[in-house]
Residue, then its C-alpha position, 0 to 999 in steps of 0.5 A: m416711117c424710116s426715111m430710104q435714101v434712093i441710092g442711084w446707079q453710080a453707087h451700085e456700081t461701085g457696090v458691085e465692084q466690091l463684090v467682084r473684088s471679093h469674090a476675087a480674094i476667096p482662094h481658089g476651091a475655098p467655098v463662096r459664101l455671103a458675108k453677113r452676120t444677120s439672117n432670118l431663117f430658123r436653122p443652124r449657121a455654119r460660121a466660115d473660116v474663109p472670107g465671103l463675099d462682100v455685100t456692104g454696098l448692096a443694101g439699097v434702092i437704085e430708083v423707083d419709076p412711078t409712070t412703069q411702076t417699077a424699082q430697080v433693087q439691090g439683093m440686100c435691101t430689106y423690105e423696109d427699106l424698099v417700101a420706105a422708097t416706094l410708099p412716098h410714090g403711093l406703091v409698094p411691091l406686089v407681094v411684101p413679106q411679113l417681117r421688115t428685114i427680109t431682104l428682096g433677094g432672100a425673098v426671091t431665093g428663099l421664097g415669100i409670102e403675104s396677103t396678095s399673094f391670093k392674086n400676085g403669087l410669089p416675090h419672084e413672080s414679080v421681077l421682070e429681071m435680075d443680076i446674078l453673081t454665079g459660082t464662077g464670079e460671072l455677073l449675069t443678067a437672067s429674064p424670062t426670055n434671055e439666054h439665062a432664062d433657065l437660071f432665072r426660072a431656078f433661082p427662086n427656092s434655090y437658097g443661094s446654091l445657084g448665085y446671088a442676086t445683086r440687082l432685081r427690077i421688080e414691079l410695084q402696086p398702087i396702094g393708098d395711104l389707108v387700108e381698110t380691114r374687114n374682120v370675118r369670123f367662121a365657125s368652121v374650117a370648111a366655112m372659112t375654105r368656102a370662104i377664100d375659094a370664093i374671094v379668090e375667084t372674084r377678089e371681093w366678099q359681099g360685094e366688097r374689094v378684097d386686095g389683101l387676105d390672110g387670117m388666122i385659125v384659133s380652134k376648129d370652131e373659131a378662125y378669121l380672115v382679114l379682108a384688107n381693101f387699099f383704097p377705102e372710101t371712107r376716112r377713119r382715123p388709123s389705129d395704132y398697133t406699135g404701142q399698147n395695143i395688138f394687132y392680132k388680138s384686134i381681129s376678133e375684137l373689131d368687125r372692121d379696122t383702119l390702119s395706114a399703109h405703112d402700119y399694115i404692111w408691117r402689122w405682123d412685125t410688131d409682135w412677130f404675129w403673137c410670138s412676141d408674149a414668149f418673151f412677156a413683151q405682151n405683158p401690159k406692164v412689161r409692155r410699157v417699159w418696152p423701147r417701141k424700136y426694140r418691138r419689132s421682129d429682128f429683135y425677137h429673132r436675136i433674142v432667139g438666137w440667144e437661146n438657141r446658144w446658152g439654152f436658158a429656157a430649156k435650163i430652166d424648164e428642166v430644174r422645175g421638172e417639166l418635159p423638154r421642148e421640141r422647136v417646131v417653126q414651119d409654113v406649109e402650104v396645103p391645096l385649098e381643098q386639103l386644109e379641112t383635112f390637114m387642120p384636124w391632123f394638126d391639132e391632133h399631132v401638133g396642137m398649137t394655136p393660133v396658126w396663120v393662113c394666107p391663101l397662095r396662087l401662081r401668077g402664071d401658068d408655069a410651075w417653077p422647078l426648085y418649088q413645085l406649086e402647080p399652076n392654076r391652083t389655090y393653095v392655103n399657107v398655114g404658119f405655126w411658130g413655136t415649142v411642142a413638149i417631147t412626150p415620153g417615148r418620143s424624141d426630139g424632131d419627131v413631130n417635124r418629121d411627122i410634118e414632113a411625112v403628112l404633107p405629101t399625102m396631102h399635095g402639100h409642100k414645106s417652106l425651107y427656111s427652117d429645120v428640115y429632116y428629109d432623107a436625100e432621096t425624098f428631099e432630091e424627089l420633092y425640090g426638083a433635082a434634076e433640075y438643080r444639077r443641071m443648073k448647078t453644073k452649068y453655072d457653078p461647075q467647080g460647085r464653089l456654092p454651097e449644095f442645096a441639099d446640104k444646106m437645107r437638111t441640117h437634121a438629116 
């Protein structure tokens, strides 16, 4: 586990001052954007010709309070650093997204999900208050009950179009030093669906507590749920999936497993779920010489960036006479009762395998305006990441468009971190245009920040 120094309030104030000065230095009328070089998004990023916001001093943990089980965290702090600061206290955020370099501010303004989402919802639901730099340069404190409660509720899924979080006070939850997982196989999606429904209701399975719930679907007759117990009574030696062994393969091989809490949290990051196979990182011979420090999602993401820029793989496929390929990197939410309908459609029209499944249920009784999941309804996030062949008569983007078209028919939604093809009218209908426009007028009246729809709809 990497060490993380809690920076304290003085360093935070210095970082905020740098940010405010950088905002003032941006020419009047010029767009306001973050000056950062990395991203966990899977879509093109425009290069800015003007200075951006200096967030270099806003990437740490301000304080951790074990008594109240809360933390004060800067917006650009990665979950890797946040977890490193909270784990020594036996605490973790209520939801820790799967990839190490996702930032807390990014997960709140762009959503996130993980195995605790069946009971803890999405990352923004554990935020108690946050400081937000708006397009006008004001630094406002927003909470569920103060005068900026409307901004607090509209901020999730706004992707930097309403402001940037500089500080977030979040809830934490206890976790033991070991996590025991139970890998349960199902012979059909229908059987998995019934099990998810029962676990969400009781938070247990066959008399055993369930603190974390996710899994994968391999085929129509092979699916798995991974049930995690954060306080196991047994003390087995923990497995290590940062070396030669690969976590997702163990799910079908082991009925039970034990990981350190740290390794459970980052179990998917080492091999980017199963996507590291595309870089030959799962080949035993390659893996032995692949440095451990480069077995992580941000390095694989960098490789994808190189490929998107230079197209080496596409050129090789062309020389070999193979069909061109379309990138399909998406996470979608469908109501639990629609999973049995969605998966056969997915198998026929997309055909990737395996896919990740992660149940989700909002914590509160209110919807969030820019991502309108229904309260008191269980959804399942289905994640699929890779490429599909562009068959004769079809065009690049058609499979992504098919996915977007079918989701509303099943009362589903898709996350916006990757390719988006919706036309303007459909996008606004699905993602809370009326409330967004009201917030934009109130908190960014000069339009200094990027427009939500323009930033998302890169392929419209």
